[in-house]
C-alpha positions in Angstrom: 10.2 15.4 18.3 8.2 13.5 20.9 6.2 11.7 18.2 9.3 10.4 16.5 10.8 9.3 19.8 7.6 7.6 20.8 7.6 5.6 17.5 11.2 4.6 18.1 10.5 3.4 21.6 7.6 1.2 20.5 9.6 -0.3 17.7 12.2 -1.2 20.3 10.0 -2.4 23.1 7.5 -3.9 20.9 -0.9 -10.2 29.1 -3.4 -8.9 26.9 -6.9 -7.8 27.6 -8.6 -5.2 25.4 -8.1 -1.6 26.3 -11.6 -0.9 27.3 -11.2 -3.4 30.0 -8.1 -1.9 31.5 -5.6 0.3 29.6 -8.2 2.6 28.0 -9.1 3.8 31.5 -5.6 4.7 32.5 -5.5 8.4 33.1 -2.5 10.7 33.1 -1.1 10.9 36.6 2.2 12.4 37.9 5.8 11.4 37.9 7.7 12.5 40.9 5.0 15.1 41.6 4.9 16.5 38.1 1.8 16.6 35.9 2.0 14.4 32.8 0.4 14.6 29.5 -1.4 11.6 27.9 0.0 10.0 24.8 -3.0 8.1 23.4 -2.6 5.2 20.9 -5.6 4.0 18.9 -5.5 0.2 18.3 -7.6 -1.3 15.5 -7.1 -5.1 15.3 -9.2 -8.3 15.1 -10.4 -9.1 18.6 -10.6 -12.9 18.5 -9.7 -14.4 15.1 -6.1 -15.7 15.7 -5.9 -16.9 12.1 -4.6 -13.4 11.5 -1.0 -13.0 12.8 -1.8 -9.5 14.0 -4.9 -10.4 16.0 -5.3 -8.9 19.4 -4.5 -12.1 21.4 -1.1 -12.1 19.6 -0.3 -8.4 19.6 -2.0 -7.3 22.8 0.5 -8.8 25.3 3.4 -7.1 23.4 1.6 -3.8 23.4 0.9 -4.0 27.1 4.5 -4.8 27.8 5.7 -1.9 25.7 3.3 0.6 27.4 4.3 -0.7 30.9 8.0 -0.5 30.1 7.8 3.1 28.8 5.6 4.3 31.7 7.7 2.9 34.5 10.9 4.5 33.2 10.7 8.2 33.7 13.8 8.8 31.6 12.2 7.5 28.4 9.3 10.0 28.0 9.6 12.5 30.8 6.4 14.4 31.2 4.3 12.0 29.2 2.1 8.9 30.1 1.3 6.4 27.4 -2.1 4.6 27.2 -4.1 3.0 24.4 -7.7 2.6 23.3 -8.7 -0.7 21.6 -11.5 -1.4 19.0 -12.0 -4.5 17.0 -11.9 -4.6 13.2 -13.9 -7.8 13.0 -17.4 -8.2 11.7 -19.9 -10.6 13.2 -18.3 -13.5 11.2 -14.9 -12.7 12.7 -13.5 -11.4 9.5 -11.6 -8.1 9.0 -14.2 -5.6 7.8 -13.2 -2.9 5.4 -16.4 -1.0 6.3 -16.1 -1.2 10.1 -12.4 -0.3 10.3 -12.5 3.2 8.8 -15.6 4.1 10.8 -13.8 3.1 14.0 -10.7 5.0 12.9 -12.8 8.2 12.6 -14.5 7.6 15.9 -11.2 7.1 17.7 -9.6 10.2 16.1 -12.4 12.5 17.1 -13.2 11.0 20.5 -9.6 10.4 21.7 -7.3 12.5 19.5 -4.6 9.8 19.4 -1.0 10.4 18.6 -0.7 7.2 16.5 -2.6 4.2 15.3 -1.6 0.6 15.9 -3.1 -1.5 13.1 -5.1 -2.5 11.2 -3.3 -5.4 9.7 -5.5 -6.8 7.0 -4.9 -5.3 3.5 -8.5 -4.3 2.9 -8.9 -2.7 6.3 -5.5 -1.0 6.3 -6.2 0.7 3.0 -9.0 3.1 4.0 -7.5 3.6 7.5 -4.1 4.4 5.9 -5.7 7.1 3.7 -7.1 8.7 6.9 -3.9 8.5 8.9 -1.9 10.0 6.0 -4.5 12.8 5.8 -4.4 13.4 9.5 -0.6 13.3 9.6 -0.6 10.4 12.2 1.7 7.4 12.2 0.1 4.0 11.5 2.2 1.1 12.8 1.2 -2.3 11.6 2.6 -5.9 11.5 0.3 -6.4 8.4 -0.5 -4.4 5.3 1.9 -6.5 3.3 0.4 -5.9 -0.2 2.6 -4.1 -2.7 -0.2 -1.5 -3.3 0.9 0.3 -0.2 4.3 1.2 -1.6 5.6 3.4 -4.4 2.8 5.9 -3.9 2.3 9.0 -1.8 -1.2 7.8 -0.7 0.1 5.8 2.3 2.9 8.0 3.7 1.9 7.3 7.3 2.4 3.5 7.4 5.4 1.8 9.2 5.6 -2.0 8.8 7.0 -4.0 11.6 6.4 -7.3 9.7 7.4 -8.8 6.3 5.9 -7.5 3.1 5.1 -9.0 -0.3 7.4 -6.5 -2.0 10.3 -8.0 0.0 9.1 -11.5 -1.0 9.2 -10.4 -4.7 12.7 -9.0 -4.2 13.8 -12.4 -2.6 12.4 -14.4 -5.5 14.0 -12.1 -8.1 17.4 -12.5 -6.3 16.8 -16.3 -6.4 16.1 -16.2 -10.1 19.3 -14.2 -10.7 21.4 -16.6 -8.6 20.2 -19.7 -10.4 20.0 -18.2 -13.8 16.2 -18.6 -14.2 15.5 -15.6 -16.5 12.7 -16.5 -19.0 9.4 -17.8 -17.7 7.5 -18.6 -14.5 4.1 -20.1 -13.7 2.2 -18.6 -10.7 -0.2 -21.1 -9.1 -2.3 -20.0 -6.1 -5.6 -20.5 -4.3 -8.0 -17.5 -4.3 -11.5 -17.7 -3.0 -12.0 -13.9 -3.3 -13.2 -13.4 0.3 -11.6 -12.1 3.4 -8.0 -10.9 3.0 -7.0 -13.1 0.0 -3.5 -13.8 1.4 -2.3 -16.1 -1.5 -3.5 -13.5 -4.2 -1.5 -10.7 -2.6 1.5 -12.8 -1.9 1.7 -13.9 -5.5 1.2 -10.2 -6.6 4.6 -9.5 -4.9 6.2 -12.3 -6.9 4.5 -11.2 -10.1 5.8 -7.6 -9.8 9.3 -8.7 -8.9 9.5 -11.1 -11.8 8.2 -8.5 -14.3 10.8 -6.0 -13.2 13.3 -8.5 -14.5 11.4 -9.0 -17.7 10.4 -12.6 -16.8 7.3 -13.8 -18.6 4.7 -15.1 -16.1 1.5 -17.2 -16.5 -1.0 -17.8 -13.8 -3.1 -20.8 -12.7 -5.8 -19.9 -10.2 -7.9 -22.3 -8.2 -10.2 -22.2 -5.2 -9.4 -24.7 -2.4 -12.9 -24.1 -0.9 -14.5 -25.5 -4.0 -15.1 -29.3 -4.0 -14.1 -31.5 -5.6 -10.8 -30.1 -6.9 -9.6 -32.0 -10.0 -5.8 -32.0 -9.2 -5.1 -34.1 -12.3 -6.3 -31.2 -14.5 -3.9 -28.8 -12.7 -1.0 -31.3 -13.0 -1.7 -31.6 -16.8 -1.7 -27.9 -17.2 1.5 -27.5 -15.3 3.1 -30.2 -17.5 2.0 -28.4 -20.7 3.1 -24.9 -19.6 6.4 -26.3 -18.3 7.3 -27.7 -21.7 8.9 -25.8 -24.6 11.9 -23.8 -25.2 11.6 -21.5 -22.2 12.6 -22.9 -18.8 9.9 -22.6 -16.2 9.8 -22.0 -12.5 6.6 -23.0 -10.6 5.3 -21.0 -7.7 2.5 -22.5 -5.6 0.7 -20.1 -3.3 3.6 -18.3 -1.4 6.0 -21.2 -1.5 8.5 -21.5 -4.4 9.2 -24.8 -6.1 11.6 -24.8 -9.1 10.1 -26.8 -12.0 13.1 -26.6 -14.3 16.1 -24.3 -14.9 18.8 -23.6 -17.4 
């Protein structure tokens, strides 16, 4: 009961220094002379790399504000005191690490016995941590983990998304196709350098799944923006060739949709 109420409060009330600098040392005190029990949140997010929307400098202030708001109102969680413990999911290069994150999750679980996890956000780090939190029966609240692989399976029952997902992106594109009568063919074009979190690849995966559920034929055109030089004329020629013929085509570039032709 308290766990469900806590999750609801954080989703409602959802600046920022890492927990080990401040909030991780908050200890349970008393409210109006009564002893309180600690509610510990385990936070696993990138510490410095703000190219991730869920990086600590972006999420930390909101988490601090939520914790402060809950603790100062005795009517919200009477008899409980909320605090959090923060650890970074970055490696030395500042990239989300799928090997570091699960090890941190295990350390936090056995050293602090948290009630819930905040993060990770990156797909590759969320996957192993999501397995653990589902096994432990603990909620995992994240603004990330948007890949469609987290849904339609019983493997990630603990995850609650507070941000957009690629499954919803696929549903939006499918709705757009139905509205405009585009119902035969689509070309998926995206950049994929196969390192870090591969945001374009996973975004297009949501489109691909949504379109296939409507029996729309898809083709893909993959390139790497980090490779120089990029011969854009070659891509344009391929788009022209695949856009011709009896079947109308819709072109999708990265996660932005651009109609190439319609009925």
